[in-house]
N, C-alpha and C positions, 0 to 999 in steps of 0.2 A: 170724379176729379172736380175740385172746386176752382172757381175763378179767383184770380188775384183780387185783393181787396181794393175797392175804389178809395183813392186818397194815398195809397202806398206807392212807392216807386214801382214802375212797371218792370217785370222780369227782363233782365238783360239778355241779349242774344247776339249771335254772329252767324249769318247764313249767306249762302252764295246766291247772287241774283241771276237773271236770265243770261248774262254775259260771263258768268263765272267769277264776278268780283265779289269780295266780301262786303257785306252791309251789316252795320251794327245799329242798335237803337241809340246808343250813346252819340253817334255822329250827328244826330238831329237835335240834341240837347241844347237848350237856350236859343235855338234857331227856328224850329218849326214844330207845329203840332203834328202828331202822327196818328193816322187811322191805320191800324194793323188789323187786316181782315183775313180770316182763315176760310178757305173754300176747299171743297173735296177734290176736284180734278179739273185740270185745264182742258179746254175744248169740249166740255160737255154743255148741254143746253142751258141749264140754270146758271152755271158759272160764267158762261159767255155773256148772257144777259146782264149779269151783275157787273162783270168787267167792263162791258161796253157803256153801261150807265156811268161808271166812274170815269172812263175815258172822256165821255161827252160833258162831264162836269169839271174838267181840269181847271178852267179859268176861274170858276167860282171857288174851287178848293184853294187855288193859289192866292186868290183874294183874301181868303180866310187864313192865310199863312200856314197851310196844311199840306202835308205830303201823305200819299197813300202807298202802303206796302201790302201786297197780296201774298199770302203764304199758303202753300199746298205741299203735299208730299211728292209732287211731281219732280222728276230729274231736271236738271238745268236745261238740257237740250229741248225738252218738251215745252218748257216755259218760253224759250226763244221762239219756238214755232207758234205758240199761242199769241205772243206779242205781234209777230209778223202777220199772222193770218187775220187778226182782228184790229191791227193798227193801233195797239194799246200804247198809251203815252205815260205809263207809270211803272214802277218797279215791282217785279214778281220775285219771290224768294222761294228757294227749294229747301224743304224740311223733310227730306226723305225718311229719316228715322223718327219723325214726328216728336222729337224731343222738345222743341219749342212749343208745339201745339199742346203737349202735355203740361209744360210749365204754365201755360195760360188757361188750362182747363178746357181746351178746344178739341180734345181727343177723347172719344168715348164710344159707348155702345150705340149702334144705329140699327134701325129696322128698315128693310126695304124688300118689298114683294115677299113677305113672309119669312125672310131670312134675317138673322141677327149677325152682326159683325162689328169689329172695331174700326173706327174711321174718324175723319175730321167732322166736327160739329160746326156748322156754319155760324161763326161768331165774329163780331167786330169789337175792337177796343179803341177807345179814343184816349190818346195820351197827350198831355199838355207839354208845352215847351220845357217845363220844369222836370219832365221825366216821370211825372206822377199820373197814375191811371185816373181818368176823369169820368169814364162811363163804360159800361159793358153792354153791348147789344147782343143778347142771347136769342132774340127772335128776329131773324133777318129775312126780309122779303127781297128776293133777287131783283124784281122789277123796280122797286122803289128804294133800294139800299142807298143809292147816291143822294137822293133827296132827303131821306131819313138822316143820313150822316150830316149833311149840310144844316138841317134844322137843329140837330143836337149841338153842333159846334156853335151855332148862333145862340141857342138856349143856354149853353154853358158859359157863354161870354168869352170864348177863346179867340 
């Protein structure tokens, strides 16, 4: 599956957040830049490190007029537990049927411990206030993701 093209409008979506509220990409249009990041599973080591880095960068992201939305195939209830357990301060979205991940090219074949399976490919998308895709991060390091995102936002002049 291919990523959406940089410069085009980012694919629209409507997903439930950790509280069961509907969240759309459109609601941030003309208001905030959006970092849409796809991660495999809440409460796993790598995903926790990545989420905590974002949590700890909240002030810098706000200063950059940017909101972060984390997307995984986890059910809403699990997302709520993840937020509570790690004291996360940003929105997590449930994409149980991975339809949004597929739209963004973040669903594909993975290999782990000699096994092949379909799953979330850890990917982040930076979307401008105009709703257009500004950058695709297809190589994400969980430990430095937050710093890498902030550097890109600055570099892109968002």
